[in-house]
C-alpha positions in Angstrom: 108.4 37.0 81.0 105.4 38.4 79.2 104.0 36.4 76.2 103.7 38.1 72.9 100.2 38.8 71.6 98.9 36.6 68.9 99.3 38.4 65.6 96.3 37.9 63.3 98.3 39.1 60.2 101.1 36.7 60.9 98.7 33.8 61.2 96.7 35.0 58.2 99.8 35.0 56.1 100.7 31.5 57.3 97.2 30.2 56.4 97.2 31.8 53.0 100.6 30.5 52.2 100.2 26.9 53.4 96.5 25.9 53.2 96.6 24.3 49.8 99.8 22.4 50.4 98.5 21.2 53.8 95.4 20.0 52.1 97.3 18.1 49.4 99.7 16.7 52.0 96.8 15.5 54.2 95.1 13.8 51.2 98.5 12.2 50.2 98.9 11.0 53.8 95.8 8.9 53.4 92.9 11.1 54.5 89.8 10.6 52.4 89.5 13.7 50.1 85.9 14.3 51.2 87.0 14.6 54.8 90.4 16.2 54.3 89.1 19.8 54.0 87.2 19.5 57.3 90.3 17.9 59.0 92.6 20.7 57.7 90.1 23.4 58.7 90.0 21.9 62.2 93.8 21.7 62.3 94.1 25.4 61.3 91.6 26.3 64.0 93.7 24.4 66.5 96.8 26.1 65.2 95.2 29.5 65.7 94.2 28.6 69.2 97.8 27.6 70.0 99.6 30.0 67.6 102.1 31.1 70.2 103.4 27.6 70.4 102.8 26.4 66.9 104.6 29.3 65.2 107.7 28.2 67.0 107.4 24.5 65.9 110.1 23.3 63.6 107.6 23.3 60.8 104.2 24.8 61.6 102.8 23.4 58.3 103.8 19.9 59.3 102.1 20.5 62.6 98.9 21.3 60.8 99.1 18.2 58.6 99.8 15.9 61.5 97.0 17.5 63.5 94.6 17.1 60.5 95.5 13.4 60.0 95.1 12.8 63.8 91.8 14.6 63.8 90.6 12.5 60.9 91.7 9.3 62.6 89.8 10.3 65.8 86.7 11.1 63.8 87.0 7.9 61.8 87.3 5.8 65.0 84.2 7.4 66.4 82.1 6.5 63.4 83.8 3.3 62.1 81.0 1.1 63.3 78.4 3.2 61.5 80.0 3.3 58.0 82.5 1.2 56.1 86.1 2.1 55.3 86.7 5.2 53.1 86.3 4.8 49.4 89.5 4.8 47.3 90.6 7.9 45.5 87.7 9.9 43.9 87.8 12.3 41.0 87.1 15.4 43.0 90.3 15.0 45.1 93.0 17.7 45.3 95.7 17.0 42.7 99.4 17.8 42.3 99.6 20.0 39.2 96.9 17.9 37.4 98.4 14.6 38.5 95.5 12.8 40.1 97.2 9.5 39.2 100.2 10.6 41.4 98.0 11.3 44.4 96.3 7.9 43.9 99.7 6.2 43.7 100.9 7.9 46.9 97.7 6.9 48.7 98.4 3.2 47.9 101.8 3.4 49.7 102.2 2.1 53.3 101.4 4.7 55.9 104.9 5.7 56.9 106.0 6.0 53.3 102.9 8.2 52.5 103.8 10.4 55.5 107.4 10.8 54.3 106.4 11.6 50.7 103.8 14.1 51.9 106.2 15.9 54.2 109.3 15.9 51.9 107.7 16.6 48.5 104.3 18.3 49.2 105.3 20.4 52.2 108.9 20.6 50.9 110.5 19.8 54.3 114.1 18.7 54.5 115.1 15.3 55.8 116.0 16.6 59.3 112.7 18.3 59.8 110.8 15.3 58.4 112.7 13.1 60.8 111.8 15.4 63.8 108.1 15.7 62.9 107.7 11.9 62.5 110.0 11.2 65.4 112.1 8.7 63.4 115.8 8.8 62.4 117.0 10.6 59.3 118.2 7.3 57.9 114.7 5.9 58.3 113.3 8.9 56.5 115.7 8.3 53.6 114.9 4.5 53.5 111.2 5.1 53.4 111.6 7.7 50.8 113.8 5.4 48.6 111.2 2.6 48.9 108.3 4.9 48.2 109.9 6.5 45.1 110.7 3.0 43.7 107.1 1.9 44.2 105.7 5.1 42.7 108.0 4.8 39.6 106.8 1.2 39.1 103.1 2.1 39.7 103.1 5.1 37.4 105.0 3.3 34.7 102.4 0.5 34.9 99.6 2.9 34.7 101.2 4.7 31.8 101.6 1.4 29.9 97.9 0.6 30.4 96.7 4.0 29.1 
């Protein structure tokens, strides 16, 4: 069987459609905003190199986010002895429709809850696809999402009361 040629227009359309959401999802997943753009660019470059495979993934955008997060973790591990841990949320980070407070609250969630929120709400994946991407059961996705939303409601209500 002959493999299909990589279609630049197809990949270009994918990139244009998903680059901003992938960046927001990567930041919400816990990647420092200053490094997120590089990590997402690296992930898209890897997606292009493997486009024949990536385009057939259950969610190519989730593949990009997961690859960006993994690339950032690898990069962080290499230099962790040289610099301290990443700073908390900064003012120049990507936002969700002007809601920097929401991104900050999502970043305070435990890792798995951040991942579930990023995939379900920022990339708009369904529970089954989120489950497959994270390699956890659909019930676990729902449980993490329930816990995350309860925490976010409480955090945002507290922040609103302080303002």
